[in-house]
C-alpha positions as a Markdown table, in Angstrom:
| # | Residue | x | y | z |
|---|---|---|---|---|
| 1 | Met | -12.4 | -17.1 | -0.9 |
| 2 | Ile | -10.0 | -20.0 | -1.3 |
| 3 | Ile | -6.6 | -19.5 | -2.9 |
| 4 | Lys | -3.7 | -21.8 | -3.6 |
| 5 | Val | -0.3 | -20.5 | -2.8 |
| 6 | Arg | 3.2 | -21.7 | -3.6 |
| 7 | Val | 5.6 | -20.4 | -1.0 |
| 8 | Ile | 9.3 | -19.6 | -1.6 |
| 9 | Pro | 10.8 | -19.2 | 1.9 |
| 10 | Asn | 14.1 | -17.5 | 2.9 |
| 11 | Ser | 13.7 | -14.7 | 0.4 |
| 12 | Lys | 15.1 | -11.2 | 0.9 |
| 13 | Arg | 11.6 | -9.7 | 1.4 |
| 14 | Asn | 7.9 | -10.7 | 1.3 |
| 15 | Asp | 6.5 | -10.3 | -2.2 |
| 16 | Val | 3.9 | -11.7 | -4.6 |
| 17 | Val | 6.0 | -12.9 | -7.5 |
| 18 | Ser | 3.5 | -14.2 | -10.0 |
| 19 | Arg | 0.5 | -16.3 | -10.7 |
| 20 | Ile | 0.7 | -19.6 | -12.6 |
| 21 | Gly | -2.8 | -20.7 | -13.5 |
| 22 | Ser | -4.7 | -20.6 | -10.3 |
| 23 | Ile | -1.6 | -20.8 | -8.0 |
| 24 | Leu | -0.2 | -17.6 | -6.5 |
| 25 | Arg | 3.6 | -17.6 | -6.0 |
| 26 | Val | 4.7 | -15.7 | -2.9 |
| 27 | Lys | 8.2 | -15.1 | -1.6 |
| 28 | Ile | 8.5 | -15.0 | 2.2 |
| 29 | Ala | 11.5 | -13.8 | 4.2 |
| 30 | Ala | 11.0 | -16.2 | 7.1 |
| 31 | Pro | 12.7 | -19.6 | 7.1 |
| 32 | Ala | 10.6 | -22.8 | 6.8 |
| 33 | Val | 11.3 | -23.8 | 10.4 |
| 34 | Asp | 8.8 | -24.3 | 13.2 |
| 35 | Gly | 5.9 | -22.8 | 11.2 |
| 36 | Lys | 7.6 | -19.4 | 10.9 |
| 37 | Ala | 7.1 | -19.2 | 7.2 |
| 38 | Asn | 3.4 | -20.1 | 7.6 |
| 39 | Glu | 2.9 | -17.3 | 10.1 |
| 40 | Glu | 4.7 | -14.8 | 8.0 |
| 41 | Leu | 2.7 | -15.9 | 4.9 |
| 42 | Cys | -0.6 | -15.4 | 6.7 |
| 43 | Asp | 0.5 | -12.0 | 8.1 |
| 44 | Tyr | 1.7 | -10.9 | 4.7 |
| 45 | Leu | -1.5 | -12.0 | 2.9 |
| 46 | Ser | -3.7 | -10.2 | 5.5 |
| 47 | Asp | -1.8 | -7.0 | 4.7 |
| 48 | Phe | -1.9 | -7.7 | 0.9 |
| 49 | Phe | -5.6 | -8.3 | 0.8 |
| 50 | Asp | -6.3 | -5.7 | 3.5 |
| 51 | Val | -8.2 | -8.0 | 5.9 |
| 52 | Lys | -7.7 | -8.8 | 9.6 |
| 53 | Arg | -5.1 | -11.5 | 10.4 |
| 54 | Ser | -7.8 | -13.7 | 11.9 |
| 55 | Asn | -9.5 | -13.8 | 8.5 |
| 56 | Val | -6.6 | -15.6 | 6.8 |
| 57 | Leu | -6.6 | -19.3 | 7.6 |
| 58 | Leu | -4.2 | -22.0 | 6.5 |
| 59 | Arg | -6.4 | -24.9 | 5.4 |
| 60 | Lys | -3.9 | -27.3 | 3.8 |
| 61 | Gly | -0.2 | -27.6 | 3.3 |
| 62 | Glu | 1.2 | -26.8 | 6.7 |
| 63 | Arg | 4.5 | -28.7 | 5.9 |
| 64 | Gly | 4.6 | -28.3 | 2.1 |
| 65 | Arg | 5.3 | -25.4 | -0.2 |
| 66 | Glu | 1.9 | -25.6 | -1.8 |
| 67 | Lys | -0.8 | -24.3 | 0.6 |
| 68 | Thr | -4.5 | -23.7 | 0.5 |
| 69 | Ile | -5.5 | -20.5 | 2.2 |
| 70 | Glu | -9.0 | -19.3 | 3.1 |
| 71 | Ile | -9.6 | -15.6 | 3.2 |
| 72 | Thr | -12.8 | -14.4 | 4.8 |
| 73 | Gly | -14.2 | -11.0 | 5.7 |
| 74 | Arg | -14.5 | -9.6 | 2.2 |
| 75 | Thr | -16.3 | -10.6 | -1.0 |
| 76 | Glu | -14.3 | -12.0 | -3.9 |
| 77 | Glu | -15.1 | -8.9 | -5.9 |
| 78 | Glu | -13.6 | -6.7 | -3.3 |
| 79 | Leu | -10.5 | -8.9 | -3.0 |
| 80 | Tyr | -10.0 | -8.9 | -6.8 |
| 81 | Thr | -10.2 | -5.1 | -7.0 |
| 82 | Ile | -7.3 | -4.5 | -4.5 |
| 83 | Pro | -4.2 | -3.4 | -6.4 |
């Protein structure tokens, strides 16, 4: 599954804030320095969607706030039913 994410770095905690259209807004505690926010985002999304960290891949947007993430290892139906 491919999802679009808008990252808000330097937050107090990691959290999915909302969804605007097809874009998921996610707060990340790590700063946007040296790829720390990207790593934290992928770690958080792997926990959120209950998949292995290796199944969460950053496809686009390494330096921007809007990112394209690919999540493998589960079907879309399984991912959508996770609370």
